[in-house]
Each structure stands twice: as C-alpha cells, then as structure tokens.
C-alpha positions in Angstrom: 71.2 49.4 -29.9 69.1 52.5 -30.4 66.0 50.4 -30.7 66.9 48.6 -27.4 67.5 51.9 -25.6 64.2 53.2 -26.8 62.4 50.1 -25.6 64.0 50.4 -22.2 63.1 54.1 -21.9 59.4 53.3 -22.9 59.3 50.4 -20.4 60.6 52.7 -17.5 58.0 55.4 -18.4 55.1 52.8 -18.3 56.4 51.4 -15.0 56.5 55.0 -13.6 53.0 55.7 -14.8 51.6 52.5 -13.3 53.4 53.1 -10.0 52.2 56.7 -9.7 48.6 55.6 -10.4 48.8 52.9 -7.7 49.9 55.3 -5.1 47.3 57.9 -6.0 49.7 60.5 -7.4 48.7 60.6 -11.0 44.9 60.7 -10.6 44.5 61.9 -7.0 44.4 60.1 -3.7 41.3 58.0 -2.8 42.0 58.5 0.9 38.9 59.6 2.9 36.4 58.2 0.4 36.4 54.8 2.1 33.5 55.8 4.4 34.9 54.3 7.6 37.2 56.5 9.6 38.6 58.3 6.5 38.9 62.0 6.0 39.0 64.2 2.9 42.1 66.3 3.2 41.4 70.0 3.1 37.7 69.7 3.7 36.6 70.3 7.3 39.8 68.7 8.5 40.3 71.0 11.5 36.7 72.0 12.2 36.0 72.1 15.9 33.5 69.6 17.3 30.8 71.0 19.6 29.7 68.9 22.5 26.0 68.6 23.2 25.1 69.2 26.8 22.0 67.5 28.3 19.7 69.9 30.2 19.8 69.1 33.8 16.4 69.0 35.4 16.2 69.8 39.1 13.5 68.9 41.6 12.1 65.8 39.9 11.8 64.1 43.2 9.2 66.7 44.4 11.7 69.3 45.7 11.7 72.9 44.8 13.8 72.6 41.7 17.0 74.3 40.9 18.9 76.2 38.3 20.9 73.2 37.5 24.0 75.4 36.9 22.2 77.3 34.1 22.4 81.1 33.9 20.9 83.8 31.7 22.6 87.0 30.6 20.6 89.9 32.1 18.9 92.0 29.4 17.0 94.5 31.6 17.6 96.3 34.9 14.9 94.3 36.7 12.5 91.6 35.4 11.7 87.9 35.0 10.1 85.5 32.5 8.0 82.3 32.7 8.8 79.7 30.1 5.1 79.0 29.2 2.0 81.0 29.4 -0.2 77.9 28.8 0.7 74.8 30.8 -1.3 71.8 29.4 -1.0 68.5 31.5 -2.4 65.1 30.7 -3.7 63.6 34.0 -5.0 60.2 34.9 -7.5 60.0 37.7 -6.0 58.7 40.9 -2.4 58.8 39.7 0.0 61.6 40.8 1.9 63.5 38.2 4.3 66.4 38.0 4.9 69.3 35.6 7.9 71.7 35.4 7.6 75.5 35.2 10.8 77.4 34.4 11.3 81.0 35.8 14.2 83.1 34.7 15.5 86.2 36.4 16.4 88.4 33.3 17.3 91.4 35.4 20.6 92.6 36.9 19.4 92.5 40.5 18.5 89.7 42.9 14.7 89.1 43.1 12.4 87.4 45.7 9.3 85.6 44.2 5.9 84.7 45.6 3.9 82.0 43.8 0.2 81.2 44.0 -2.2 78.8 42.3 -5.8 79.6 41.5 -8.0 76.5 40.9 -11.6 75.5 41.5 -10.3 72.5 43.4 -7.0 71.8 45.1 -5.5 69.6 42.4 -2.2 71.5 41.8 0.4 72.0 44.6 3.6 73.9 43.9 6.7 72.5 45.5 7.4 75.9 47.1 5.6 79.2 47.0 8.5 81.6 47.9 12.0 81.6 46.6 14.9 83.9 45.5 16.8 84.1 42.3 20.1 85.8 41.6 20.6 87.9 38.5 20.5 85.7 35.5 19.5 82.6 37.5 17.1 80.0 36.2 14.7 78.0 38.4 12.8 74.8 37.5 9.8 74.8 39.7 7.8 71.6 40.2 4.0 71.5 40.2 2.6 68.4 41.9 -0.8 67.4 40.4 -3.3 64.9 41.7 -7.0 64.5 40.5 -9.1 62.0 42.5 -11.0 59.2 40.9 -14.3 60.8 41.9 -13.8 63.8 39.6 -16.3 63.7 36.7 -14.9 66.6 34.6 -12.7 65.9 31.6 -11.1 69.4 31.6 -10.2 71.7 34.4 -8.5 75.1 34.0 -6.8 77.3 36.5 -4.0 79.9 36.8 -0.5 80.2 38.2 0.7 83.7 39.4 4.3 84.6 39.9 5.1 88.0 41.6 8.2 89.9 42.4 7.9 93.4 43.8 5.4 95.1 41.5 5.8 92.7 38.6 3.1 90.0 38.3 3.1 87.4 35.5 0.7 84.5 35.1 0.1 81.4 33.1 -3.0 79.2 32.3 -3.0 75.6 33.6 -5.2 73.1 31.7 -5.7 69.6 33.0 -6.8 67.1 30.5 -8.3 64.3 32.7 -8.7 60.7 31.7 -9.7 57.5 33.4 -7.3 54.8 34.4 -7.0 52.3 31.6 -5.5 49.0 30.6 -3.4 48.5 27.5 -2.5 45.0 26.6 -0.2 43.1 24.3 -0.6 39.4 23.8 1.6 36.7 22.1 0.6 33.1 21.3 3.2 30.5 20.4 2.2 26.9 19.6 4.4 24.1 20.9 3.5 21.9 18.0 2.0 23.0 14.7 1.0 19.7 13.0 -1.6 17.7 14.9 -4.0 14.9 14.5 -7.8 14.9 14.9 -8.6 14.4 18.6 -5.3 15.7 19.9 -4.8 18.7 22.2 -3.1 21.8 20.8 -0.8 23.4 23.5 0.4 27.0 23.3 2.4 29.4 25.4 0.4 32.6 25.9 2.1 35.8 27.2 0.2 38.9 28.2 1.8 42.3 28.8 0.0 45.1 30.6 1.3 48.5 29.4 -1.6 50.5 31.0 -1.7 52.4 34.2 -4.1 49.9 35.8 -2.1 47.3 37.8 -3.0 44.1 39.7 -6.3 43.7 37.9 -8.4 40.7 37.1 -8.7 39.9 33.4 -10.3 37.1 31.3 -8.3 35.0 28.8 -10.2 33.3 26.1 -8.5 30.6 24.1 -10.1 29.0 21.1 -9.6 26.9 18.0 -10.9 28.8 14.9 -10.7 28.7 11.2 -10.1 31.5 8.7 -13.8 32.5 8.9 -13.6 32.7 12.7 -15.8 29.6 13.2 -15.1 28.3 16.7 -14.5 24.6 17.2 -13.3 24.6 20.9 -13.1 27.4 23.4 -11.9 27.8 27.0 -12.0 30.8 29.4 -9.9 31.5 32.4 -9.7 34.4 34.9 -6.4 35.6 36.4 -4.8 38.6 38.0 -2.2 40.6 36.1 0.2 43.3 37.2 2.8 43.9 34.5 2.8 40.6 32.8 1.4 37.0 32.8 2.6 33.9 31.1 1.1 30.4 31.0 0.5 27.2 29.0 -3.0 26.7 27.6 -4.7 24.1 25.3 -7.7 23.6 23.0 -9.0 20.2 21.8 -9.2 19.3 18.1 -12.5 17.6 17.4 -12.1 14.0 16.1 -14.3 14.7 13.0 -12.7 18.1 12.2 -11.8 18.2 8.5 -8.1 18.4 7.5 -6.7 21.8 6.9 -5.3 25.0 8.4 -6.7 26.4 11.7 -5.7 28.9 14.3 -5.0 28.8 18.0 -6.6 32.1 19.0 -6.0 34.0 22.3 -7.9 37.0 23.5 -7.5 39.0 26.8 -10.4 41.1 28.0 -10.8 43.7 30.7 -13.9 46.1 30.9 -14.2 46.4 27.2 -10.5 46.6 26.5 -9.2 43.7 24.4 -6.1 42.4 22.7 -5.8 39.3 20.4 -3.2 37.1 18.8 -3.0 33.7 17.1 -0.7 31.0 15.8 -1.4 28.8 12.8 -1.6 25.0 13.0 -2.4 22.2 10.5 -4.8 19.4 11.3 -4.1 16.0 9.5 -5.8 12.6 9.7 -4.4 9.7 11.6 -4.7 7.0 8.9 -4.5 3.3 10.1 -3.9 0.7 7.3 -5.5 -2.5 8.7 -3.9 -4.7 6.0 -0.5 -3.5 6.9 -1.3 -3.9 10.6 -2.3 -7.5 10.1 0.8 -8.2 8.0 3.1 -6.7 10.7 1.3 -8.6 13.4 1.5 -11.9 11.5 5.2 -11.3 10.9 5.8 -10.7 14.5 4.0 -13.9 15.5 6.0 -16.0 12.9 9.2 -14.5 14.2 8.3 -15.5 17.8 7.4 -19.1 16.7 10.6 -19.4 14.8 12.5 -18.3 17.9 10.7 -20.9 20.0 11.2 -23.7 17.5 14.9 -22.8 17.3 15.3 -23.0 21.0 13.6 -26.4 21.2 15.6 -27.9 18.4 18.9 -26.7 19.9 17.9 -28.3 23.2 17.1 -31.7 21.6 20.3 -31.7 19.6 22.3 -31.0 22.7 20.6 -34.0 24.5 21.2 -36.3 21.5 24.9 -35.3 21.3 25.3 -35.9 25.0 23.7 -39.5 24.7 26.1 -40.4 21.8 29.1 -39.3 23.8 28.1 -41.6 26.7 27.6 -44.6 24.4 31.1 -44.1 22.9 32.6 -44.0 26.3 31.0 -47.3 27.4 32.2 -49.1 24.2 35.7 -47.8 24.7 35.7 -49.1 28.3 34.6 -52.6 27.2 37.3 -52.7 24.6 39.8 -52.1 27.3 38.4 -54.9 29.5 38.3 -57.3 26.5 34.7 -58.0 27.2 33.3 -57.1 23.8 
C-alpha cells in the first residue's frame, strides 16, 4: 500500500510539472515573442505612441503661400529668419518651376515684410512682394522660375532680399540650368522564341519616355544580331512619342543562317540619346525527309485506291444479289402456275 501511495504521489507531481510547463508557469511565458501582434509584458507596454504629422505646404499652385497652421514660439522682441541663405534650383530651359522660401517671424510683435529679387535677367518672380506675419507665424513663399530656351549660360546667380522695418536679410539664388532632354526605357518581348530559317521573328516593343521632352520624333531600329553584334537583318522606323509608344515589329531570319542562338535587338534614338533592349531566340533547321515524304504519299494513294475498289466491289455485289433475287421470284411464280 505504501508503495502504491508513493507511486500515486510521484505521478501527480509529474503531471503538475508537465501542466505548469505547458501553460508557461514553470519556465516563464512565451507570450509576446511570437513576433506578430504579441507584446512582452512589462517592457514598453504602456509607452505612448507619437503621431507623425506631415508638413503642410501652402501656395504650391502659385499663390502667396501660407503658414499652414504652423507657429513658432517667439524668442526675441522683434525679428525674423529665412530658412536658407543659399537657394539652389535645378532648372530646365523652357519649363517653369517653383521653389519655396520659408520666412519665420521669431519676434513678439506683428511685422510687415517687403521682398525684392536682384537678378541679371527676370527669371525669378515671387508670388508676392509684400505680406504681414503675426508673432510666431511661418510663411511659405513661392518663387516662380522660368529660363527661356535661348539662354546660353549654365549657371546664373542672384539675390533675394527680405526687409521688415530696419531689419534686412538676404539669400543667394543659384540657378543650375540644363537643356530639355529625353530619357527612354525600352522593352522587347518576342512572340515566338524558336523559329526556322527563312521565317519572320515578331516582337512587341514598348518605349517609355521619362524625359521632359514630349511629343518628339524618334527612330526605332530593330535588328537580328548574334552575340558578337553581327547584324543579319535590320529595319528602321520613325514615330512620334509623348509618354509611351507600343507596337509589333519583325525581322527576317535568312534562309542560310546557321542554327544557334540569336537576339531580336531594339534601339530607340533621339539626338544622340539612346536606349536598347533585346530578347533571345533560337534558330533551327526545317529538315525535310524525302524518303518519309514518298512513303507517306504512297500510303495515302494506296488508301485512296483501296477505298475506290471497295466501293466498286460493293456496288457489283449489290447488283448480283438483286439479279439472284429476281430469278428466284420467277421460278417461284412458275411453280405456282404448274408451267415448270
């Protein structure tokens, strides 16, 4: 009995140990270590979450800009700041652009501002040249910039002046001027990748224009080449492209071209700017076995002859069977008349 009681007690202890371990009591809970929606109790459980606020930009449509609800705690009795002392702008000839200048009233009093631009040419136009800011108010002022296509300089510098009462602050404006350009991406997709000598290889060609030149004439060159860029067939076409162009094009595989791997090559060209792509194809020989062709032709002829003979024989047998039937009917009739 004592041994049985001891066994039962040991059994209950083992069960308790296993149960505790299954529920995470004995060795600690695994909750929060799953990695999906779990939390680790006691570590950052009640930490506050800070929301990120996107900065609101005013005046992007060419207006005078606004504070966008932003304010600044005044640090002096009277004064203001400009966000940048050097304003560098990338400009493409013939394409309008805009740049933002932020002005902050860091004083405790309301201020009226006057703004002026000093430039060798009238390429920069502020959205407004006079405005007022309350204490701590922030203004996003828009500069409208346009450089004509006739400008030959690559860099032009000027100044912006902001004045309120006796306080004058300035910033340098640097225009980095570039020509309009085209920037292409091209994709070539063959419709069939295993072809015979003498066949045409067709491909879908798609051209994308990511540049700032739109509605331009470009040249598309499609060709059949090998790994050493030897050309076996080439075609050229001109077309106008705005943002994209897509079409179906082909090259012809020469009849005597050796078997092997070749490439359908596409290239778009505009005033020295190019983009290329290709798709791989395999050329195989179209082998004709004349012995097999003769065999299949003879077999077809024999089958036709057998069919014809079968039809003729069936016709003759039907006629013979019909004649025998008529003779039997005549004999039967004579028997009935006792004239046999």
